[in-house]
C-alpha positions as CSV (number, residue, x, y, z in Angstrom):
1,M,136.1,118.9,-49.8
2,E,138.9,120.2,-47.9
3,K,139.6,122.8,-50.7
4,L,136.1,124.4,-50.1
5,G,136.6,126.0,-46.9
6,K,134.1,127.1,-44.3
7,F,132.1,129.5,-47.1
8,G,132.0,126.6,-49.8
9,K,130.7,123.9,-46.9
10,A,128.2,126.3,-45.8
11,I,126.8,126.9,-49.2
12,I,126.7,123.1,-50.1
13,L,124.8,122.6,-46.7
14,F,122.4,125.4,-47.6
15,V,121.6,124.0,-51.0
16,L,121.0,120.6,-49.5
17,L,118.9,122.0,-46.9
18,V,116.7,123.9,-49.4
19,I,116.5,120.7,-51.5
20,I,115.4,118.6,-48.6
21,V,112.8,121.4,-47.4
22,A,111.5,121.6,-50.9
23,C,110.0,118.2,-51.0
24,S,106.7,119.2,-49.5
25,T,104.2,122.1,-49.3
26,T,101.5,123.1,-47.1
27,V,97.8,122.8,-48.4
28,A,94.9,124.8,-47.4
29,F,91.3,124.2,-48.3
30,R,88.1,126.3,-49.0
31,V,84.6,124.7,-49.5
32,Y,81.9,126.5,-51.5
33,D,78.2,126.0,-52.0
34,R,78.0,125.1,-55.8
35,D,74.8,126.9,-56.2
36,T,75.2,130.1,-54.1
37,G,79.0,130.4,-54.1
38,E,78.9,131.1,-50.6
39,E,81.9,129.8,-48.5
40,I,80.5,126.8,-46.2
41,P,81.6,127.8,-42.6
42,E,81.6,124.2,-41.1
43,Y,83.1,121.1,-42.9
44,N,85.4,118.2,-42.4
45,I,88.0,117.1,-45.1
46,Y,89.4,113.6,-44.9
47,I,92.8,113.3,-46.3
48,D,95.6,111.2,-45.7
49,G,94.3,109.6,-42.8
50,K,93.7,113.0,-41.0
51,V,90.7,115.0,-40.4
52,L,90.7,118.9,-41.2
53,R,88.5,121.6,-40.0
54,P,87.9,124.9,-41.5
55,G,91.3,126.9,-41.5
56,E,93.4,123.9,-40.9
57,T,96.2,123.1,-43.4
58,I,98.2,120.0,-44.0
59,V,101.8,119.4,-45.1
60,L,102.0,117.1,-48.1
61,S,104.8,115.8,-50.4
62,T,105.2,117.4,-53.8
63,A,106.8,114.1,-55.2
64,A,105.3,113.7,-58.7
65,W,104.1,110.0,-58.2
66,E,102.1,110.8,-55.3
67,E,98.3,111.3,-55.5
68,F,96.2,112.6,-52.7
69,R,92.6,112.1,-52.4
70,A,90.3,114.2,-50.3
71,R,86.7,113.7,-49.1
72,V,84.6,116.8,-48.1
73,Q,81.7,116.2,-45.7
74,A,79.3,119.1,-44.5
75,N,76.0,118.9,-42.9
76,G,73.3,119.4,-45.5
77,Y,75.5,118.8,-48.4
78,T,76.7,115.8,-50.5
79,V,79.9,114.0,-50.0
80,E,82.6,115.2,-52.4
81,E,85.5,113.0,-53.0
82,R,88.5,113.9,-55.7
83,N,92.0,113.9,-56.2
84,L,93.8,117.1,-55.2
85,E,94.8,119.4,-58.2
86,K,98.3,119.5,-58.9
87,K,100.8,122.1,-60.2
88,I,104.3,122.6,-61.5
89,Y,106.6,124.0,-59.0
90,V,108.9,126.1,-61.6
91,G,111.7,126.9,-59.0
92,R,112.0,123.1,-58.3
93,L,112.1,122.4,-62.0
94,L,114.7,125.0,-62.9
95,V,116.9,123.4,-59.9
96,G,116.4,119.9,-61.4
97,I,117.2,121.1,-64.8
98,F,120.3,122.9,-64.0
99,L,121.8,122.0,-60.5
100,F,120.5,118.7,-59.1
101,W,118.5,116.4,-61.5
102,P,116.8,114.3,-58.7
103,E,114.8,117.5,-57.7
104,L,112.8,116.8,-60.8
105,G,110.9,114.2,-58.8
106,W,109.3,116.7,-56.6
107,C,108.5,119.6,-59.0
108,Y,105.0,118.4,-59.7
109,G,102.6,118.3,-56.6
110,P,99.5,119.7,-55.0
111,K,98.4,123.3,-55.3
112,E,98.7,125.3,-52.0
113,E,95.0,126.1,-52.1
114,Q,92.3,123.6,-53.0
115,I,89.0,124.7,-53.7
116,F,85.9,122.4,-53.5
117,Y,82.4,123.2,-54.7
118,I,79.7,121.1,-53.0
119,I,76.0,120.4,-53.7
120,R,73.3,120.9,-51.1
121,N,71.1,117.8,-50.3
122,K,67.8,117.8,-51.9
123,E,65.5,116.7,-49.0
């Protein structure tokens, strides 16, 4: 480590910081009426022990083994519950393949935008 100098140590610290920060992503939600395609203005999303309102986001792990389940409720609509859609994070995949293999565990996580189509209650 002594031969690296200040610049080399700074590079290593920067790479480690990027790897640590890359373990999560911010997820936003949009909810639409399945029949009309219109966005629903008022709803609650229950995920990971938290309640989200329209426009709110949540930070979730991108660990490949994590599964997040969300429940959407809106007045006048049926309750929709499902696992969040996931995607491969190409940058993290490349870092895992070429630089730091443990990063491969965090290259498959929830998409940044989750879209729900819910059905109006028939009353």
